[in-house]
N, C-alpha and C positions, 0 to 999 in steps of 0.2 A: 587828701581825703583818706580817712581811716576806714578799713573794711572790717566789718564785723566777722566773727568766726563762721556764721551761717553763710554769708556771701562768699567767703573763701572756699567753703566746701562745694557751693554750687559751681564756681568757676573751674575748680579742679575736676569735678565730675563731667562738666561739658567738654573740657579739653580732652579727657580720656576718651569719651565717646566719639569725638572728631578723629582722633588718632586711630581709633578702631575702624572707623568708616573708610579711611584711606588706605588700610592694609589690604593685601590680596586675600580672596576667599579661599579657604582650604576645603578640599572635598573629603570624600569618605576615607577613613583610616589614616588621616594625617597626610595624605598624598595631595600636594598642591595641583592646581589647574584642571583637576577632574571633579566636576560639579554635577550632582544629581539633580536633574530637572524633571519633576513629575509631569509637566506639560508635554515635553518631548517624548517621554516614555509612553504616554497615552496615545500620541499620534502614531508612533511606531507600531504599537499594538494593533491599532485600527487598520493600519496599511497591511499588516500581516494577516489580519482577518479577511480583508478584502481580497487579497491574493489567493488565500486558501479557498474562498468561496468561488473565484473564477476558475481555479484549478479543478474543483469538484464539478462545475458546470461543464468544462471542456471534456473531463473524464467521462461524464454521463453521456455527452453527445457522441463520444467514441465507442460507447458500450453497445454491442450488437445483440440482436435477438438470438435465442438458442432454439426456438421451436417455429421456424418460419414455415415449415411443411403444413402447419395448421391452415394457412392461407391458400394452399394450392388448390386450383380447380381444374377440372377436365374440360378440354376445348372440344366442341362439337365438330366432328369431322364431316366434310361434305364430299361424298364420293364422286368420281368422275362420272358424268352422264353416259349411259349406254343405251342407245336407240336402236330398237329392232327394225330390220328391213327384209321383209319376206321376198319382195319382188324388185328391190332397188328403189322403192318409193321414197325412202328417207336416206338415200345415199348421200354421205357427207355430213349429216347431221351430228353424229358423234364427234367428228373432228371439229365441226363449227362450234359446238357447245363447250369444248374443252381447250380450245386454242384462240389466240387473237388473230383471226384472219378474215378480213371482210370479204374477199373473193370467194373463200369457201362457204361462207355464210350465204352469199347471194346465190351461188350454185345450188346449195342444199335447199334454199327456200323455193326456187324455181322448180326443182324436182319434186317437191311435195305439195305443189299447188297447181291449180288448173289455169292454163294459159288463156288469155283473152285475145280472141281474133281481132284483127284491125277493124274497128266498128265504123266503117265508112258511112253507114246509114245515119250516124249520130252527128255528122258534120253540120247539119243545118239546125240543130237544136240549141236552145239557149241555156247556158249555165245558170243554175239557181232556179230554173223553171222546168227542168227536165229530170224525171226520175231515173231515166237510163244513165244520164251524165253524172248524176249523184252516186249511182252505184259504181260507175267507172271511177270516180273520184276516190271512193273508199278503197277500191282494189289498188289504185296506184299509190295512195298513202300507205296502205298496208304492205305493199311491195317494197317501199322505201324504208319504213320504220322497222319492220320485223327483222330483216337481215342485220341491220344495226344493232338491235337488241341481242340477236343471237351472238354477235361479235362481243358485245359487252359481257354477256354471260361466259363466253369462252375466255375473255381477258381476265375476268374475276377468278375463274378456276385456275387459270394458269398462274396468276399472281399469288393465289393462296398457297400453291405448292412452293413458289420461289420464296415466300415470306416465312415459311416454316422454320428455316434455319435461324433467322434473326429473332423470331419470337421464342424459340426454345432456349437460345442463348440469354435472352433477357430474363426469362423465367428462372434459368439456372442461377443467375447472378442475384436475382431477388431473393431466392431461397437459400443462398449460400450463408452458412453460420459462421464462417471464419472471419478474421479481422481484415482479410484482403479486399473485401468489397463493402465494408461496413462503416467506413468513416463518413462524417456528416456530408461532405461534398460528393462522395461516391454514391450515397444513397439519393441525394438530390439529382444526380446524373441519371440514375435509374428511373426516378420519377419522371424526369424530362423525356427520357426514352419511351417509357410506357405511354405518356401522353402523346407523343409524336406517332407512335404505332396506332393509338386510338384515332387519331386524326386522319391518318392515311386510310384506315378501315372505313371510317365515316364517309370519306370522299368516294371510296370505291363503291360503297353501298348507295350513295347518292346517284351514281350513274345507273345503277339498277332500278332504283326508285323512279328515275326519269323515264326509263324504259316501261315500267309498269304503268305510269301515268299516260304515256303515249298509246300503249295497247289499249288502255281503258277508253281513250278518246276514240280509237277506231271502233271499239265495240259499241261506244255511244252513237257513233255515225250510223252503224247498222240498225240499232234500235230506233233511232230518230228517223231514218229514212223509211223504215217499215211503217212506223206510226203515221208519218206524213202521207205516205202513199195510201194508207187505209182511209184517212181523212179526206183525201182528194177523191178516191173512188166513191166514197159515201156521198160527197157533194155532187160529183158527176151523175150518180144514180138518181139522186133526188131531182136534179134538174132535168134529166131525161124522162123521168116518170111524170113530172109536171107538164112538160111540153109534148109528150106522147102517152096518153092514157093507155093503160094495159087492158082495160075492159073491152071485150069483143065488139061492142057497139061503136067504139071509137077508133076502130081500125080504118086506116085509109091507105097507107102505103106499107111496103115491106120495111121492117125496122131491123137494122142489123148493127146497131150501136148500143144495144142494151146490155147492161152489166147485171148478172143475177145477184 
């Protein structure tokens, strides 16, 4: 089979292309085995950009404030309670209100209140139906709750003094402008410490609030007993007037149970 000049040219061109395809690729500047790959270069640039962004973020997290004193507030100081005692009537009250001592509180409370003599005449009365027993109950509850509340106040005042050092140390670190306390973890630790101090303060004040509620309950007992006694007296008077007319014409016997 005789090939035409055109077919010979095509065969030679195809062989040359095949030979070129089988040879190794030469890189830049004629150096072999070093090939410029645009895809790999773009990926490397992207990774470097990401690392730079991460570095910037970490650097910003480590940057501290330079004017923390703008946040500083003054703490309200609660002075120790000083109770006057002209004739010894409040003996022990100053110690009871400033220290955590239930024995001192009980002694101080007894010294400043009127003692109740043994009410043997109330032995036959019915609780819930006797005004005298109601008054005795109020006195007994007050004698129990009040010294406990005095102790709670003393404990709060005592702990306030004890906690001053820890609170001052925390505030000093919070207002520090150096790099020693301004890393991200250190700042989070300071936040946690502040939250713990706030929780402790809230629990301490919760005890005081409980005492306030107890004292209000006792005060309510007094008001309630007074109102109930007045209503009972009114009912008794109305019944006596109905059974024993006060008009002169209706007098029959001496009446000694009338309430004005």
